[in-house]
C-alpha positions in Angstrom: 60.7 -141.9 148.0 62.4 -145.2 147.5 61.6 -145.3 143.8 62.8 -141.8 143.1 66.0 -141.6 145.2 69.3 -142.5 143.6 71.4 -142.6 146.8 71.7 -146.2 147.8 72.2 -145.4 151.5 69.1 -143.2 151.5 67.2 -145.9 149.7 68.2 -148.4 152.4 67.1 -145.9 155.1 63.7 -145.4 153.4 63.2 -149.1 153.1 64.1 -149.6 156.7 61.7 -146.9 157.8 58.9 -148.5 155.7 59.4 -151.9 157.3 59.6 -150.4 160.8 56.3 -148.6 160.1 54.6 -151.8 158.9 55.9 -153.8 161.9 55.3 -151.3 164.8 53.1 -148.4 163.7 50.6 -149.9 161.3 49.3 -152.5 163.9 48.3 -149.6 166.2 45.8 -148.4 163.6 43.3 -151.1 164.6 43.1 -149.7 168.1 41.2 -146.6 166.8 37.5 -146.5 165.9 38.0 -144.3 162.9 40.6 -142.5 160.8 40.5 -138.8 159.7 42.3 -138.0 156.5 42.7 -134.8 154.4 42.6 -136.6 151.0 41.1 -139.8 149.6 44.7 -140.8 148.5 45.8 -140.8 152.2 42.7 -142.8 153.2 43.4 -145.4 150.5 47.0 -145.7 151.6 45.8 -146.5 155.1 43.3 -149.1 154.0 45.6 -152.1 154.3 46.2 -151.3 158.0 42.6 -150.6 159.1 39.1 -151.8 158.3 37.3 -149.3 160.5 35.5 -146.1 159.6 37.3 -143.3 157.8 36.4 -139.7 157.1 37.9 -137.1 154.9 38.1 -133.6 156.3 39.9 -131.3 153.8 42.0 -128.5 155.2 40.9 -125.0 155.1 42.4 -121.6 155.5 41.7 -118.8 158.0 40.6 -116.0 155.6 40.8 -113.4 158.3 44.5 -114.3 158.9 45.5 -114.8 155.2 44.2 -111.7 153.5 45.2 -110.0 150.2 47.4 -106.9 150.5 46.3 -103.5 149.0 49.9 -102.8 148.0 51.9 -104.2 145.1 55.0 -106.2 145.8 58.2 -104.1 146.1 60.5 -106.9 145.0 61.0 -109.4 142.2 60.7 -112.3 144.6 59.6 -115.8 144.2 58.5 -117.7 147.4 58.3 -121.3 148.3 57.2 -122.2 151.8 57.0 -125.5 153.6 58.9 -127.9 155.9 62.3 -128.1 154.3 63.2 -131.5 155.8 60.2 -133.0 153.9 61.5 -135.0 151.0 58.9 -133.8 148.5 59.5 -130.1 149.3 63.3 -130.4 149.1 63.1 -132.3 145.9 60.8 -129.8 144.4 62.9 -126.7 145.4 66.1 -128.3 144.0 64.4 -129.0 140.7 63.0 -125.5 140.5 66.4 -124.0 141.3 68.4 -126.1 138.9 65.9 -126.2 135.9 63.7 -123.2 136.1 65.3 -120.4 138.1 68.2 -119.9 135.6 65.6 -119.2 132.9 63.8 -116.7 135.0 67.1 -114.9 135.9 67.8 -114.3 132.2 64.5 -112.3 132.0 64.5 -110.9 135.5 68.2 -110.5 136.6 67.3 -109.1 140.1 64.9 -111.9 140.9 65.2 -113.4 144.4 64.1 -116.9 145.5 62.9 -117.1 149.1 62.9 -120.6 150.6 60.9 -120.4 153.8 60.5 -123.3 156.2 61.9 -125.1 159.2 64.7 -127.6 159.1 66.3 -126.7 155.8 68.4 -129.6 154.6 72.1 -129.2 153.8 71.3 -129.3 150.0 69.0 -126.3 150.5 71.4 -124.4 152.7 74.1 -124.8 150.0 71.9 -122.9 147.5 72.1 -119.7 149.6 75.7 -120.2 150.4 76.6 -120.3 146.7 74.0 -117.9 145.3 73.2 -114.5 146.8 69.8 -114.4 145.0 68.6 -117.3 147.1 67.5 -116.6 150.7 66.9 -119.5 153.0 65.1 -118.2 156.0 64.6 -121.4 158.0 61.6 -121.3 160.3 59.8 -117.9 160.5 57.1 -116.8 162.9 54.9 -115.6 160.1 55.0 -116.3 156.4 52.6 -113.5 155.4 55.2 -110.7 155.1 57.2 -112.9 152.7 54.2 -113.9 150.7 52.9 -110.3 150.7 56.1 -109.1 149.1 56.3 -111.9 146.6 55.3 -111.6 143.0 54.8 -115.3 142.7 54.4 -118.3 145.0 55.7 -121.5 143.5 54.6 -125.1 143.9 57.0 -127.0 141.6 56.1 -130.5 142.8 57.4 -133.5 140.8 55.9 -136.3 142.8 52.5 -136.6 144.2 52.5 -137.3 148.0 48.7 -137.4 148.0 48.5 -134.2 150.1 46.2 -131.3 149.4 48.5 -128.3 149.1 47.4 -126.0 151.9 50.1 -123.6 150.9 48.2 -123.1 147.6 45.1 -122.2 149.6 47.0 -119.8 151.8 48.7 -118.1 148.8 45.3 -117.8 147.0 43.7 -116.3 150.1 46.4 -113.6 150.0 45.7 -112.9 146.3 49.0 -114.2 145.0 49.8 -115.7 141.6 50.8 -119.3 141.9 52.9 -121.2 139.4 52.8 -124.9 139.8 53.3 -128.2 138.0 50.3 -130.3 136.9 50.6 -132.2 140.2 
């Protein structure tokens, strides 16, 4: 985050959080017998802080809960879902809105972009304030109705946070088309 952020105050905050983690949180890792990670990247990032056993248990999806719909979507909607206070999600959605969404609108004028997720940052809330085709829901009880109605679920990630995108697994379980970056 530090390398990709241009706001000097935010860079200082990120650097401060990093040093606080190294001083206070990282030493606690040695108190545990083992670490459980969802990807090898996360495990490797933790290696400097722990020398004990580690295991990778990749996430899964409840296929009884996330099921394909028999009906076709009723709207020209695009959906992104995830925690909207998470830097990588915010960065990805802003990139999509600024660089890709205008091109889609030329071809599909009635397209709607649904941004679903708790804690939407001010930069995300501004999108729906200035553009009626963008709907920021905030936290929802159930993402399935939004995904069911979507034509496409997007994963426009620019930076690799090392995580396995469970949202991709959930969208696939519902039979949705996914458009993503190489990441």
